[in-house]
Legacy VTK file of the C-alpha trace (Angstrom):
# vtk DataFile Version 3.0
C-alpha trace
ASCII
DATASET POLYDATA
POINTS 174 float
35.552 152.008 -100.306
34.934 152.524 -96.648
33.484 149.609 -94.540
30.464 149.389 -92.696
31.456 148.705 -88.641
28.952 146.661 -86.280
27.199 149.862 -85.658
27.499 152.492 -88.709
27.781 152.814 -92.185
28.843 155.639 -94.619
27.266 156.805 -97.668
27.357 159.764 -99.717
25.122 162.570 -98.838
21.648 163.150 -100.317
19.464 166.506 -100.790
16.847 164.821 -98.351
19.645 164.421 -95.591
19.110 168.186 -95.115
17.033 168.114 -91.573
19.559 165.916 -89.853
22.078 168.506 -91.122
20.595 171.126 -88.222
21.777 168.822 -85.428
25.130 168.983 -86.711
25.740 172.138 -88.383
23.195 174.083 -86.704
24.405 173.383 -83.370
26.215 175.756 -81.257
28.046 173.106 -79.016
28.901 171.030 -82.278
29.887 173.947 -84.189
31.892 175.568 -81.194
35.466 175.454 -82.894
34.630 176.105 -86.634
35.706 179.034 -88.111
32.486 180.682 -88.357
29.911 179.123 -85.639
26.593 177.285 -86.227
25.331 177.347 -89.873
22.163 178.972 -91.067
19.764 176.924 -92.859
20.981 178.352 -96.428
24.500 177.764 -95.237
23.461 174.151 -94.597
21.773 173.615 -97.641
24.901 174.901 -99.568
27.152 172.752 -97.689
24.905 169.684 -98.546
24.839 170.730 -102.127
28.629 170.712 -102.332
28.990 167.601 -100.471
26.413 165.799 -102.639
28.877 166.738 -105.559
31.696 165.011 -103.837
30.296 161.915 -105.324
32.074 162.385 -108.466
34.917 162.012 -106.156
37.122 158.851 -106.285
36.268 156.950 -102.816
37.457 157.425 -100.057
37.828 161.179 -101.001
35.010 163.688 -100.116
32.297 163.692 -97.362
30.294 160.605 -95.991
27.323 160.870 -93.856
27.689 157.979 -90.706
24.411 156.565 -90.072
23.156 154.180 -87.516
23.539 150.901 -89.316
20.007 149.485 -88.557
17.819 153.045 -88.899
20.122 155.048 -91.394
19.952 157.583 -89.057
22.477 160.535 -89.652
24.941 160.443 -86.788
27.140 163.087 -88.240
29.669 162.914 -91.301
33.414 162.089 -91.579
35.392 163.376 -94.553
38.682 162.706 -96.499
39.849 165.914 -98.033
42.481 166.686 -100.816
42.260 170.367 -100.959
45.742 171.385 -102.341
45.631 174.501 -100.511
45.796 172.433 -96.947
47.704 169.319 -97.818
50.782 168.361 -99.635
51.008 165.782 -102.505
50.246 162.360 -101.228
48.268 163.460 -98.028
44.645 163.891 -97.267
42.816 165.693 -94.348
40.576 163.648 -92.049
37.366 165.707 -90.529
34.795 164.314 -88.491
31.383 166.047 -86.669
28.715 164.163 -84.740
25.442 165.396 -83.734
25.613 166.135 -79.891
23.101 163.363 -79.166
25.567 160.942 -80.259
29.083 162.361 -78.145
30.610 159.853 -76.047
29.915 156.463 -77.581
33.021 156.042 -79.365
31.295 157.059 -83.017
34.029 159.237 -84.007
36.750 156.958 -83.174
34.948 154.393 -85.035
34.173 156.310 -88.066
37.575 157.943 -88.212
39.271 154.212 -88.012
37.248 153.386 -90.993
38.254 156.525 -92.945
41.746 155.490 -92.363
41.255 152.134 -93.418
39.811 153.075 -96.380
42.711 155.478 -97.425
45.040 152.744 -96.847
43.644 151.044 -99.472
43.951 154.320 -101.916
47.639 154.209 -103.587
47.795 157.891 -103.949
47.614 158.634 -100.038
50.443 158.131 -97.757
50.178 160.189 -94.777
46.601 161.711 -93.066
46.500 165.007 -91.768
44.076 166.661 -89.516
43.597 170.076 -88.306
42.064 170.969 -84.903
41.669 174.187 -82.670
43.974 173.262 -79.596
41.157 173.949 -77.234
39.305 171.005 -79.000
40.688 168.198 -76.507
37.905 165.895 -77.403
38.844 166.126 -80.998
42.370 165.683 -80.410
42.281 162.410 -78.185
40.304 160.646 -81.174
43.011 161.632 -83.123
45.384 160.618 -80.705
43.424 156.976 -80.514
43.854 156.789 -84.235
47.711 156.966 -83.901
48.085 160.525 -84.984
50.618 162.686 -83.288
50.757 166.275 -82.880
53.447 167.622 -85.516
53.388 171.433 -85.261
51.262 174.807 -85.200
49.381 176.082 -87.910
48.210 179.711 -88.830
45.783 180.341 -90.866
44.691 183.941 -92.128
42.377 186.168 -89.747
43.139 183.495 -86.804
44.134 184.731 -83.364
45.917 181.670 -82.574
47.407 178.853 -84.185
45.439 175.462 -84.927
46.901 172.002 -84.197
47.923 169.969 -87.474
48.323 166.016 -86.358
49.562 163.565 -88.943
50.098 159.949 -89.291
51.819 157.935 -92.290
49.323 155.087 -93.312
52.421 152.668 -93.421
52.138 152.870 -89.558
48.351 151.877 -89.548
47.915 147.775 -88.961
LINES 1 175
174 0 1 2 3 4 5 6 7 8 9 10 11 12 13 14 15 16 17 18 19 20 21 22 23 24 25 26 27 28 29 30 31 32 33 34 35 36 37 38 39 40 41 42 43 44 45 46 47 48 49 50 51 52 53 54 55 56 57 58 59 60 61 62 63 64 65 66 67 68 69 70 71 72 73 74 75 76 77 78 79 80 81 82 83 84 85 86 87 88 89 90 91 92 93 94 95 96 97 98 99 100 101 102 103 104 105 106 107 108 109 110 111 112 113 114 115 116 117 118 119 120 121 122 123 124 125 126 127 128 129 130 131 132 133 134 135 136 137 138 139 140 141 142 143 144 145 146 147 148 149 150 151 152 153 154 155 156 157 158 159 160 161 162 163 164 165 166 167 168 169 170 171 172 173
C-alpha cells in the first residue's frame, strides 16, 4: 500500500478525475518527452478508463492519482507497471507526471519515494526500473534522488535515438 506523506496522498483513479487530466496529459510542456505529445480529450478518456481498471491490480501495481492531502486536488500521477514487454521478471517500471503548476516543489521526488517504499513491501518486486528520454534532465534528477543509476541505453521501435534505462535494486533502499 502506498503511504500518504505530509503533503500528498495516493488513490486509485476515478472517472470524475477526467477534468484534472487536461493539466497533465493535455499540456504540451508536461507531455514534451512523451512518445506522442499531448493527448486529445478522447485519448485522455481512454487513458483514464484504462487506469480506473488498474484497481484490479494488486497494490502497489498500477497508476495512482497524486493528490493534495488537504484538498484532494489531483497533482499528477505515479505508477508502477509490470508490462512484460518492458520489464524482466522481478522488476517493475516506475513512471510519473505532474501538472506544470506543481513543478519545482519536490512533489515528484516525494511521490516516487513513496511508490518505491510501497514496492519494497511487495515480495514479487526486487528491482525498479525507469525509462526516460535522455533530454528529460528533470526526471533523470528525480530518479537519481531515488538512488537509481543509469544502466544502459534502450532503443524502441520508431525512435530516432535511445532512451535511458535507470535501475535500483530494492535491497539498496533504506
